[in-house]
C-alpha positions in Angstrom: 103.3 92.7 93.5 100.0 92.1 95.1 101.5 89.4 97.3 104.4 91.7 98.3 101.9 94.4 99.2 99.7 92.1 101.3 102.8 90.8 103.2 103.8 94.3 104.3 103.6 95.0 108.0 100.3 96.4 108.9 99.8 99.5 111.1 99.7 98.6 114.8 98.2 101.1 117.2 100.7 101.0 120.1 98.6 103.4 122.2 97.2 102.4 125.5 94.1 104.1 127.0 93.2 105.0 130.5 90.7 102.7 132.2 87.2 103.6 131.1 86.0 103.3 134.7 88.6 105.7 136.1 88.0 107.3 138.6 86.7 104.4 140.8 83.0 103.7 140.8 82.5 104.2 144.5 83.3 107.9 144.2 80.4 110.1 143.2 79.3 113.6 142.5 81.8 116.5 142.6 84.7 114.2 143.5 84.2 112.3 140.2 84.1 115.5 138.2 87.3 116.9 139.8 89.0 113.5 139.3 87.9 113.4 135.7 89.5 116.8 135.1 92.8 115.5 136.6 93.0 112.6 134.1 95.5 113.6 131.4 94.3 113.5 127.8 97.9 112.6 126.7 100.6 111.3 129.0 104.1 110.4 127.7 106.8 109.3 130.1 110.3 108.7 128.6 108.5 107.7 125.5 110.5 107.0 122.3 108.8 106.4 118.9 110.1 105.1 115.6 108.8 104.9 112.1 108.0 101.7 110.2 111.5 101.7 108.7 113.1 101.8 112.2 114.1 105.4 112.2 113.7 107.0 115.7 111.6 110.2 115.4 110.8 111.0 119.0 113.2 110.2 121.8 112.6 110.2 125.6 109.6 112.5 125.4 107.9 113.6 128.6 104.5 115.3 128.0 101.3 115.7 130.0 98.3 117.3 128.5 95.3 118.0 130.7 91.8 118.1 129.5 90.8 121.6 128.3 94.4 122.9 128.2 96.1 124.6 125.2 99.6 123.6 124.2 101.9 124.8 121.4 104.6 122.6 119.9 107.4 124.6 118.3 110.9 124.0 117.0 113.0 124.2 113.9 112.2 122.3 110.7 112.8 118.6 111.1 112.9 118.7 114.9 110.0 116.3 115.3 106.9 118.6 115.7 104.8 116.6 113.3 106.2 113.3 114.7 104.8 114.2 118.1 101.4 114.5 116.5 101.8 111.2 114.7 102.8 109.6 117.9 99.6 110.9 119.6 97.6 109.7 116.6 99.1 106.2 116.9 101.0 106.4 113.6 104.4 105.6 115.1 105.7 102.6 117.0 106.4 102.9 120.8 109.9 101.5 121.4 110.4 102.5 125.1 108.7 104.3 127.9 105.0 104.6 128.4 102.3 106.4 126.4 98.7 106.7 127.6 95.8 108.4 126.1 92.3 109.2 127.2 90.5 109.1 123.9 91.0 107.0 120.7 89.2 109.5 118.4 91.0 112.8 117.9 90.0 115.9 116.0 93.0 116.4 113.6 93.8 119.1 111.1 96.7 118.1 108.9 99.3 120.5 107.6 98.2 119.6 104.1 94.4 119.9 104.1 92.6 116.7 103.2 89.5 117.5 101.0 87.3 115.0 99.5 85.4 115.4 96.3 82.1 116.2 98.1 80.5 119.5 99.0 82.2 122.1 101.1 79.6 121.5 103.9 80.2 117.8 103.9 83.9 118.3 104.1 83.4 120.5 107.2 80.8 118.5 108.9 82.4 115.1 108.1 79.4 113.2 106.9 75.8 112.4 107.6 76.7 110.2 110.6 77.8 113.4 112.5 74.5 115.2 112.0 74.1 118.8 111.1 73.7 121.7 113.6 73.0 124.8 111.5 73.8 127.2 114.4 77.1 125.5 115.3 78.0 125.2 111.6 77.5 129.0 111.2 79.7 129.7 114.3 82.5 127.5 113.1 82.5 128.9 109.5 82.5 132.4 110.9 85.4 131.6 113.3 87.4 130.2 110.3 86.6 133.4 108.2 84.7 131.4 105.7 81.5 133.4 106.1 82.7 136.1 103.7 83.6 133.5 101.0 80.2 131.8 101.4 78.4 135.2 101.2 80.1 136.1 97.9 78.6 133.1 96.1 75.1 131.9 97.1 75.0 128.2 98.2 78.8 128.0 97.7 79.1 125.6 100.6 77.0 123.1 98.7 79.4 123.1 95.7 81.8 120.2 95.3 85.4 120.7 96.3 88.1 120.2 93.7 87.1 118.5 90.6 83.4 118.8 90.8 82.6 115.2 90.5 82.4 115.2 86.7 82.9 112.2 84.5 82.4 112.0 80.8 80.4 114.6 79.0 77.3 113.8 77.0 79.2 114.2 73.8 81.7 111.6 75.0 79.0 109.2 75.9 77.7 109.6 72.4 81.1 108.7 70.9 81.8 105.6 72.9 80.6 103.3 70.2 83.3 101.5 68.2 82.9 103.1 64.8 85.4 102.7 62.0 87.2 105.9 63.0 88.3 104.2 66.2 90.0 101.5 64.3 91.7 104.1 62.2 92.8 105.9 65.3 94.2 102.7 66.8 95.9 101.6 63.7 97.4 105.1 63.3 98.8 104.9 66.8 100.5 101.7 65.8 101.5 102.5 62.3 99.9 101.3 59.0 103.0 99.4 58.0 103.1 97.4 61.2 99.4 96.8 61.0 99.6 95.4 57.4 102.5 93.1 58.3 100.6 91.8 61.3 97.4 91.1 59.2 99.4 89.2 56.6 101.2 87.1 59.2 98.0 86.3 61.0 96.2 85.3 57.8 99.2 83.0 56.9 99.1 81.4 60.4 95.3 80.7 60.2 95.6 79.2 56.7 98.7 77.2 57.5 97.0 75.9 60.6 94.3 74.2 58.5 96.7 72.6 56.1 97.5 69.5 58.2 93.7 68.6 58.2 93.4 69.2 54.4 96.5 67.1 53.9 95.0 64.3 56.0 92.0 64.2 53.7 94.2 63.9 50.6 96.2 61.2 52.4 93.1 59.1 53.3 91.7 59.5 49.7 94.8 58.9 47.6 97.6 57.7 49.8 99.0 54.1 49.8 101.3 52.3 52.2 104.2 53.0 49.9 103.5 56.8 50.1 103.2 56.9 53.9 106.7 58.4 54.5 106.0 61.2 51.9 102.6 62.1 53.3 103.8 61.9 56.9 106.8 64.1 56.1 104.6 66.7 54.4 102.3 66.6 57.4 105.1 67.2 59.8 106.4 70.0 57.5 103.0 71.8 57.7 102.8 71.3 61.4 106.3 72.6 62.0 105.8 75.5 59.7 102.7 76.5 61.6 104.5 76.5 64.9 107.4 78.5 63.5 105.2 81.1 61.8 103.0 81.4 64.9 106.1 82.1 67.0 107.3 84.7 64.5 103.9 86.4 64.5 103.6 86.5 68.3 107.1 87.8 68.7 106.4 90.6 66.1 103.1 91.4 67.8 104.3 91.6 71.4 107.7 93.2 70.7 106.8 95.7 68.0 103.0 96.1 67.5 101.8 96.5 71.1 104.6 98.8 72.4 104.2 101.1 69.5 100.5 101.7 70.3 101.0 102.0 74.1 103.8 104.5 73.8 101.9 106.6 71.3 98.6 106.7 73.2 100.3 107.4 76.5 102.2 110.2 75.0 99.0 111.7 73.7 97.3 111.4 77.1 100.3 112.9 78.9 100.6 115.7 76.5 96.9 116.6 76.9 97.3 116.7 80.7 100.5 118.7 80.6 99.0 121.3 78.2 95.7 121.6 80.1 94.9 124.9 81.8 94.8 125.2 85.5 91.0 125.2 85.8 90.8 121.8 84.1 92.3 120.1 87.2 89.7 121.9 89.4 86.8 120.9 87.1 87.5 117.3 86.1 87.3 114.5 88.7 90.7 113.1 89.5 89.1 109.6 89.4 88.2 110.2 85.7 91.7 111.4 84.8 93.2 108.5 86.8 91.0 106.0 84.9 92.4 107.2 81.6 95.9 106.6 82.7 95.3 103.4 84.7 92.2 101.4 83.6 92.1 102.6 80.0 95.8 102.4 79.4 95.8 99.0 81.0 93.1 98.0 78.4 95.2 99.4 75.6 98.3 97.5 76.7 96.6 94.2 77.7 93.0 93.5 77.0 92.7 95.4 73.7 95.8 93.8 72.1 94.8 90.3 73.2 91.2 90.8 72.0 92.5 92.2 68.7 94.9 89.3 68.2 92.3 86.7 69.0 89.6 88.4 66.9 91.8 88.8 63.8 93.1 85.2 64.1 89.6 83.7 64.7 88.1 85.8 61.8 90.6 84.2 59.4 90.2 80.8 61.0 86.4 80.9 60.8 86.5 82.0 57.1 88.9 79.1 56.2 86.9 76.6 58.3 83.7 77.7 56.5 85.4 77.1 53.2 86.5 73.6 54.3 83.0 72.7 55.5 81.4 73.9 52.3 84.0 71.9 50.3 83.0 68.8 52.2 79.3 69.2 51.3 78.8 71.8 48.6 75.1 71.9 49.2 75.7 73.4 52.7 76.6 76.6 50.9 72.9 77.2 50.6 72.7 77.4 54.4 75.6 79.8 54.8 73.7 83.0 53.9 71.0 82.2 56.5 73.6 81.5 59.1 75.5 84.7 58.3 72.2 86.6 58.6 71.4 85.1 62.0 75.0 85.7 63.2 74.7 89.4 62.0 71.5 89.9 64.0 73.0 88.2 67.1 76.2 90.1 67.1 74.4 93.4 66.4 72.0 92.9 69.3 74.8 91.5 71.5 77.3 94.2 70.7 74.8 97.0 71.2 74.0 95.7 74.7 77.4 94.6 75.8 79.1 97.8 74.6 76.8 99.9 76.8 77.2 97.5 79.7 81.0 97.8 79.3 80.7 101.6 79.4 78.6 101.4 82.5 81.1 99.1 84.0 83.9 101.5 83.4 81.9 104.6 84.5 80.9 102.8 87.7 84.5 102.3 88.7 85.5 106.1 88.6 83.7 106.8 92.0 85.5 103.8 93.4 88.9 105.0 92.3 88.2 108.5 93.5 87.2 107.2 97.0 90.3 105.0 97.1 92.7 107.8 96.2 91.0 110.1 98.7 91.1 107.6 101.5 94.8 106.8 100.7 95.8 110.5 100.9 93.8 111.1 104.0 94.4 107.8 105.8 95.9 109.6 108.9 92.9 111.9 109.2 90.5 109.1 108.7 92.1 107.1 111.5 92.4 110.1 113.8 88.7 110.7 113.6 88.0 107.0 114.1 86.2 106.8 110.7 87.8 103.6 109.5 84.4 101.8 109.6 82.7 104.6 107.7 85.4 104.6 105.1 85.2 100.8 104.7 81.4 100.8 104.5 81.6 103.5 101.8 84.2 101.6 99.9 82.1 98.4 100.0 79.0 100.4 98.9 80.9 101.8 95.9 82.4 98.4 95.1 79.0 96.8 95.1 77.7 99.4 92.7 80.7 99.0 90.4 80.1 95.2 90.2 76.5 95.4 89.0 77.3 96.2 85.4 80.0 93.5 85.4 77.6 90.8 86.6 75.0 91.7 83.9 77.8 91.7 81.2 78.8 88.2 82.4 75.1 87.1 82.0 75.0 88.5 78.5 78.1 86.5 77.5 76.5 83.3 78.8 73.5 83.9 76.6 75.7 84.4 73.6 77.4 81.1 74.1 74.0 79.3 74.2 72.8 81.0 71.0 76.0 80.1 69.1 75.9 76.5 70.2 72.3 76.2 68.9 73.4 77.7 65.5 76.3 75.3 65.1 74.1 72.4 66.2 71.7 73.3 63.4 74.5 73.4 60.8 75.6 69.9 62.0 72.1 68.6 61.5 72.1 70.0 57.9 75.5 68.5 57.1 74.7 65.0 58.5 71.3 65.0 56.7 72.9 65.8 53.4 75.5 63.1 53.9 72.8 60.5 54.5 70.3 61.6 51.9 72.7 62.5 49.2 75.8 60.2 49.7 77.0 60.7 46.1 77.3 64.5 46.6 80.7 64.3 48.3 83.4 61.8 49.2 83.6 60.2 52.7 87.0 62.0 53.3 85.5 65.4 52.5 82.5 64.7 54.8 84.8 63.6 57.6 86.9 66.7 57.1 83.8 68.9 57.2 82.5 67.2 60.4 85.9 67.6 62.1 85.9 71.3 61.3 82.3 71.6 62.3 83.0 70.2 65.7 85.3 73.0 66.5 83.4 75.5 64.5 81.0 76.2 67.3 83.7 77.2 69.8 85.6 79.1 67.1 82.5 81.0 66.2 81.6 81.7 69.8 85.1 82.9 70.6 85.1 85.1 67.5 81.9 86.9 68.5 83.1 87.0 72.2 86.5 88.4 71.3 85.1 90.7 68.7 82.8 92.1 71.3 85.7 92.4 73.7 87.5 94.2 71.0 84.5 96.5 70.4 84.2 97.3 74.1 87.9 97.6 74.5 87.9 100.2 71.8 85.8 102.2 74.3 89.2 102.8 75.9 90.5 104.2 72.6 87.3 106.3 72.3 87.7 107.7 75.8 91.4 108.4 75.2 90.6 110.1 71.9 87.8 112.2 73.5 90.0 113.1 76.5 92.8 114.2 74.1 90.5 116.2 71.8 88.2 117.6 74.5 90.8 118.6 77.0 91.4 122.3 76.5 95.0 123.5 75.9 96.6 126.6 77.4 96.4 129.6 75.1 99.7 129.9 73.4 98.6 131.3 70.1 99.8 134.9 70.4 102.2 136.5 68.0 105.5 135.0 68.9 108.6 137.2 69.2 112.3 136.3 69.2 113.4 135.9 72.8 117.0 136.7 73.6 119.0 134.0 75.2 119.7 136.1 78.3 116.1 137.2 78.8 115.2 138.4 81.3 118.5 140.3 81.8 117.2 143.2 83.9 114.1 141.9 85.7 111.7 144.8 85.2 108.1 143.6 85.7 105.1 145.6 84.5 101.4 144.8 84.8 98.9 147.2 83.1 95.2 146.8 83.8 95.4 143.0 84.1 92.0 141.2 84.4 92.5 137.5 84.6 90.5 134.4 85.7 91.0 130.7 86.1 88.6 130.2 83.1 86.4 132.3 81.0 83.3 130.9 82.8 84.4 132.1 86.3 84.6 135.5 87.9 88.0 137.3 87.5 90.5 136.4 90.1 92.4 139.6 89.3 90.7 142.9 88.6 92.4 145.9 86.9 95.8 145.1 88.5 98.6 147.5 87.6 102.1 147.4 89.0 105.6 148.4 88.0 108.5 146.5 89.7 111.9 148.0 89.1 114.9 145.7 88.4 116.3 144.1 91.5 113.4 145.1 93.7 111.9 142.9 96.4 108.1 142.9 96.4 105.9 141.4 99.2 102.3 140.6 98.3 100.0 140.3 101.3 96.3 140.1 102.0 93.7 137.8 103.5 93.0 134.3 102.1 91.4 134.5 98.6 92.4 138.1 98.0 94.4 137.2 94.8 98.0 136.9 96.1 98.8 133.6 94.5 96.7 134.5 91.5 99.2 137.3 90.8 102.0 134.8 90.7 100.0 132.4 88.5 99.2 135.3 86.1 102.8 136.0 85.5 103.3 132.3 84.6 100.3 132.5 82.3 98.5 129.9 84.2 95.4 132.1 84.3 93.3 133.2 81.4 94.2 136.8 80.6 91.0 138.7 79.6 92.3 142.3 79.6 95.5 144.2 80.0 99.1 143.3 79.3 102.1 141.9 81.3 105.7 142.7 80.4 109.1 141.6 81.7 112.0 143.6 80.3 109.7 145.2 77.7 108.6 141.8 76.3 104.9 141.1 76.2 104.4 137.8 78.1 101.5 136.9 75.8 104.0 136.8 72.8 106.5 134.5 74.6 106.1 130.7 74.1 105.1 129.1 77.4 108.0 126.6 77.3 110.4 129.6 77.2 108.6 131.8 79.7 108.3 129.2 82.4 111.9 128.0 82.1 113.3 131.5 82.3 111.5 132.3 85.6 112.0 130.6 89.0 108.8 129.8 90.8 108.6 128.0 94.2 105.0 127.0 95.0 103.3 127.0 98.4 103.2 123.2 98.5 106.6 121.7 97.8 106.5 118.9 95.2 108.8 116.0 94.6 109.6 114.0 91.5 110.4 110.3 91.2 114.1 109.9 91.1 117.2 110.9 93.0 117.9 113.9 95.2 120.0 115.3 92.4 117.1 115.0 89.9 114.8 116.8 92.2 117.4 119.5 92.9 117.8 120.3 89.2 114.2 120.2 87.7 115.1 123.2 85.5 117.8 121.2 83.5 115.7 120.7 80.3 116.7 121.0 76.6 114.9 124.4 76.5 117.1 125.9 79.2 120.4 124.8 77.6 122.2 125.1 80.9 125.3 123.4 82.2 124.6 121.1 85.2 126.1 122.5 88.4 128.9 120.5 90.1 128.4 118.5 93.2 130.2 121.2 95.2 127.7 123.7 94.1 124.8 121.4 94.9 126.1 120.8 98.4 126.8 124.5 98.9 123.2 125.3 98.0 121.8 122.7 100.3 124.1 123.8 103.1 123.0 127.4 102.7 119.4 126.4 103.1 120.1 124.3 106.2 119.1 120.9 104.7 122.4 119.3 103.7 123.0 117.6 107.0 119.7 115.7 106.7 120.4 114.8 103.0 124.0 113.6 103.7 122.9 111.5 106.7 120.2 109.7 104.6 122.2 108.8 101.5 123.5 111.9 99.8 122.8 113.3 96.3 122.3 110.0 94.5 119.8 108.5 97.1 116.1 108.2 96.2 114.3 111.4 97.2 111.3 109.4 98.4 113.6 107.6 100.9 114.6 111.0 102.5 111.2 111.1 104.4 111.5 114.9 104.7 109.0 116.9 106.7 107.0 119.6 104.9 109.3 122.3 106.3 112.4 120.4 105.2 110.9 120.0 101.7 110.5 123.7 101.5 114.1 124.2 102.5 115.0 121.7 99.7 113.0 123.7 97.1 114.6 126.9 98.2 118.0 125.3 97.2 116.7 125.1 93.6 116.1 128.8 93.6 119.7 129.4 94.8 121.0 127.1 92.0 118.9 128.5 89.2 120.1 132.1 89.5 117.3 133.6 87.4 116.6 137.4 87.3 112.9 137.0 88.2 112.0 134.8 91.2 108.4 134.1 92.2 107.8 132.8 95.8 104.4 131.7 97.1 104.6 131.5 100.9 107.7 129.2 100.7 108.5 129.7 104.4 105.0 129.0 105.7 106.0 125.6 107.0 109.2 126.9 108.8 109.6 128.1 112.4 110.4 131.7 112.9 114.1 131.1 113.7 114.7 129.1 110.5 112.6 131.6 108.6 115.0 134.4 109.6 118.0 132.3 108.6 116.5 131.4 105.2 115.6 134.9 104.4 119.2 136.0 105.1 120.4 133.4 102.6 117.8 134.5 100.1 118.8 138.1 100.6 122.5 137.3 99.9 121.9 134.7 97.1 119.1 136.6 95.3 120.9 140.0 95.4 120.2 141.8 92.2 117.2 139.6 91.3 113.6 140.8 91.1 111.7 138.9 93.8 107.9 138.8 94.1 106.8 136.9 97.1 103.5 136.1 98.7 104.1 136.5 102.4 102.2 135.0 105.3 104.0 136.7 108.2 103.5 140.5 108.0 106.5 141.2 110.2 109.0 139.9 107.6 108.1 142.7 105.1 110.6 145.1 106.6 113.3 143.7 104.3 111.3 144.4 101.2 111.3 147.4 98.9 107.6 147.4 98.0 104.5 146.0 99.7 101.4 145.2 97.7 98.1 144.7 99.6 95.5 142.6 97.8 91.8 142.5 98.4 89.1 140.8 96.3 91.5 140.5 93.4 92.5 144.2 93.4 95.7 145.9 94.5 94.3 148.4 97.1 97.7 149.6 98.5 101.1 149.8 96.9 104.2 151.4 98.5 107.2 150.9 100.8 106.6 149.3 104.2 107.2 152.6 106.1 105.0 154.6 103.7 102.1 152.2 104.2 102.5 152.1 107.9 102.2 155.8 108.1 98.9 155.7 106.2 96.2 156.0 108.9 93.3 153.7 108.3 95.2 151.7 105.7 94.7 148.0 105.2 98.4 147.3 105.6 98.5 149.3 108.9 95.5 147.3 110.1 97.2 144.0 109.3 100.4 145.2 111.0 98.6 146.3 114.2 96.7 143.0 114.4 100.1 141.2 114.6 101.5 143.5 117.2 104.1 145.0 114.8 106.5 147.8 115.7 106.3 150.6 113.2 110.0 151.5 113.9 111.0 148.1 112.7 109.6 148.5 109.2 112.0 149.0 106.3 113.1 152.4 105.2 
């Protein structure tokens, strides 16, 4: 896979730039300034661009953008607006025509914001290399309407965006050590019966593996020429039995033991993440969560099983080898307690150090993974600003930091090998001395057998301690998984449950009474004393400035927020008493950012077909009809149809929103929650889609967060939010007649016509 990835075609910047010395050097003064203004920033002449897969995205484009000018690119969803930007940024391949640009570095704001896990200020400024101008920073944040948000929370622009840069808590660090409970946790994930069978098979393999050597001793001491076939046959029997039993043990281990553990632990991790409340994903670093599923699960599936297999086998092997050595020279048994004491001290010192180094090694990789995922998601933005070198330097810096613990851990392992070699060398000296000073204490065959086993005893002992240490440190993955599962909070679903009718909600009446809700108990409420009654079949538009609580209202109905006070009812059923699995499958919610799942178009179109819904899958005719109504079927059919991989569709953000709207048409639920689902659409397509929703969602209760105030004329009720409170509620015409009202202010700002408002 690595080779396949490295052999992929690399991005080639097909842009050409105007001569840096244009205009000519002999021209000076005002002539040069006027000529510089005439040089286009972007000049496309009959330019056609294609994607890496060969699809033509921009065809025969003619565009000339002068310095200091302002241009607007408009068109229906999927018409190529974003593709023009990608062409200007050098993300597409030029197939014909000419494309010239004045600057290589471009200030670019993507449709999906790219935010790194650093402070708000650093995300805005871009990094230390750009410097910090406090006056300009204040002007920019004020122009972007961020000054009010910063004023509400002191030093809020110094807070980390997203996950907060957290890793393991102090309690988790305390519990990394490989105590006996970790073994129990691991064996429980495998199953005690499978563990017992594996231990018995491994002990049998270790014992049977030494039998050929023991048989050779008996052969040399008691065998004669006449008995050679017998002894040789038994020797081959032991060797063959060892091979067969080893194959059986390995097959059992790899086909039954390892998969059972991996599936169980992955299911625990996934369940913890799926049950986590919304604030968890804002609080915990994505790199830490990614490490649990990638690095730790890789250890559970690969390093931990191999270390466990080797450690268990070598443990039995060393025990049997020690018995054989003592049988060769019984007086060496006096040395064994001292050797065991030394080995105990060595492994205790080594394990304590190496375990911590292993933990530091894993912890040092989380920032590296975070930076990698951030750079991957924002690669276009990084290249647009010309920050590739900065990103690479930061990656190298974090890579160097992540390698320091690994290097020290490698040095510790080398020290262990030297110490174990010296211990075994001392045992060899004792054994040879006893054989020379007390020749009558044992037979020559027994001494020879002991020496043969002692030769390999050093490596076996070294590998035992090494693999045992690897096992102990690998159990850190089990510890982190256990801590993650136990410490990850779960959504509150402990209210008094009620019987939910199969047709609930059948009417669609929504009632909020004094709702106070927040993303977590530690944060300020996102909703404050919200009360609203929505009649069945009503269309409600929720509007307000960014951060006013519009989306929080939708999230509260889905119980994604922590309800602190008040009640929420749908068709006279308290939402707190309805199991989450039932509540969220009975409502239709389309988020602001369209999401996609791995799989076919059909799979993404029917995400609500789960065992809880107990619904019959729609026919292909119904699927195509829904996609046609939302103006996206012509794109889907041209790129493979319903059974094609959704990832291969390469839909634009606007087209993805149209696709998600088709799911709402198919679901036919009584309560539909929409969160700015047409924000990525042009005005013409927006009007067409709203006509479809008006027809298809007739009789349904719709609560929609709207971005364009002018579209509320088709709604029954308008709710205006501000600072988490509903400050105005009423029909569009009623609110427009309210002098000095907030909705009237928003309407006037957008140049609305009062006569166009709904009745």
